[in-house]
N, C-alpha and C positions, 0 to 999 in steps of 0.2 A: 504494500500500500504506500509506504514512504517513497519508494522508488517511483511508483506510478505517479504520485502527486508531484514529485520533482520533475518528472518528464513532462507532465501536463503544464506545470508552471513555465518550464523552459520553452515548450511549444507555444505557450501564450505569448511569450516575449517575441518569438520569431513570427507568429501568425497574426499579431494584432493589427497589422496593416494590410491584411489579406484583401480587403475590398477597395482599398485606395488605388487610384490609377493616376499616373502622371498626366497623360493625355492619350488620345486615341492611337498615336503612333508609338507610344512608349518612350523610354529613356535611351538616348544614344550612349554608347560606351564612353565616348569622350566627354559626356556631360557629368560623368561620375568624378568625384574628387579622387586625387591620387590614393588616399587612404582607402576609399571604397573600392577602387580598382585593385589594390593589393589584396584586400580581404576577399574580393569576388573573382580573383584571377582565374580560378578553375572553370568559371562560367564564361570567360571572355570570348572564346571562339564560338560559342553558341548564343551569346547575349541577344543578338538581333532576332533570333528565332523565338525568343520567349514572348508570351503575351505581356502587355503593359502591366497588368495586375501582378504577375509574377515578378517582373523586374522591380516594381515598387516594393513588393514584399521583401525581396532579396536586399534591396538597397536599405530599407529600414532595419533589417536584421544586421546588415554590415555596420550600420551606424550604432546600433545597440552593442554589438560585439566590441567595437572600438572604445566604448565607454565602460566596458566591464573591467573589474579588477582581475588580476591574475587568478585569484581564488575562484571568482565567478566563472571565468573561462574554463578552468579545470573542471569545475562542477558541471558546466554545460556540456563539455566534451564527454565526461563520464556518463551523464544522463543520456546523451545521444547514442553512445555505444550500447547502453542498456536497452534503449529503444529499438535499435537495429537487431538486437537479439530476440526481441519478442516476436511471436508468431503473428501472422496477419489478423487472426481472431483476437489475440490479446491487444494488438494495436487498436483494433476497432473498439474494444471495450474501453480502453483508455480514452480514446477520442470521445466516446459517448459520455463517459464519466466527467471528462473535462468540460464538455458542453453543458452538462448539468451544473457543474461548479460555476461556470460563467453566468448561468441564469439566476444564481442565488443573489440575494441582496448583498450589498457591499459589507454590511456589518457581519453577516454570516460568513462571507469569504474571509474577512479579517480574523474571525474567531477560529475558523478552520486552519488558517495559516499559523496562528499563534499556537494552536494545539499541536500542529505538525512540528513547529519549532521546539516546543517543549519536549515532544517525543524524541526528536533528534538530539536534544541535549542530554538525554538519559544515557547511562553507560550501556554498552552493547548487551550485557547480560540482562539488564532490566528491560530493554526493548524486546529481547527475545521472550522473556517471561510474559510481558504484556501481550505480545502477538499470540503466544500459545494460549493464554487465558482467553483472549478475544475470540480465537477460532473455535474454542470449545463452548462458547456461550450461545444460548438461544436468542432470537430477536428481542424477546422481552428482557432478558438479562443484559443484552447490549444496551438497550434503552436505559435501564436503571444505571448501568455503569457510566454512560454518558452524562446522565443527570448528576450522579455522584461526583464525577470528575469536574463538571462545571461548578458544582457547589463549593468545591475546595479551591477554586482559583481565587486569588485575592481580589476582593471587591466585586465579585460576580456571583450571581445566583442563577441557576438555570431556570427555575420556576419560582416566582415570588411566593413567599410563605402563605399568603391568603389563597392563591390559586392552588397550591399544593394541598391545603386542607380540604378545599372543595372537591378536589379530584378524588380524595380518598373517602369522602362521605358516601353513604349509600344513597342511591337514587330514590327520590320520593315517589310514592305511587298514589 
């Protein structure tokens, strides 16, 4: 899950400009900055054959790449290698999961990113223990686990106390 979310986030950086187009004729190679040309050199001989949308997407990705720290670049390369090792079916599941993530409200996305960051900060043994525990849970147990986790985050409560009480009351007949 952690790897998949990392891949999704990396793909979001590269794909966020997917629908932008420079113009109907695309971007000429000589319009790219020297830095963009260096980053995109492996596409140079085919650049004019690409649709304008793909050119713009690659250009934006090159710009992002040039702004990344060495650690961010290592992470992106690592995530891309992991992505290439996934089967087409796994890649499709990741794409769908990523699309669901992008449809979430911003606050929910931030919460998930923070949870992922917390998970990554745990020692490897603890992460493995949590994964094993999670995989053995029923959907109901997972829901309770999420609520419990949220309630222990500083300054956060997953469900306000008044809603929690109402939830556990018996329905009136």
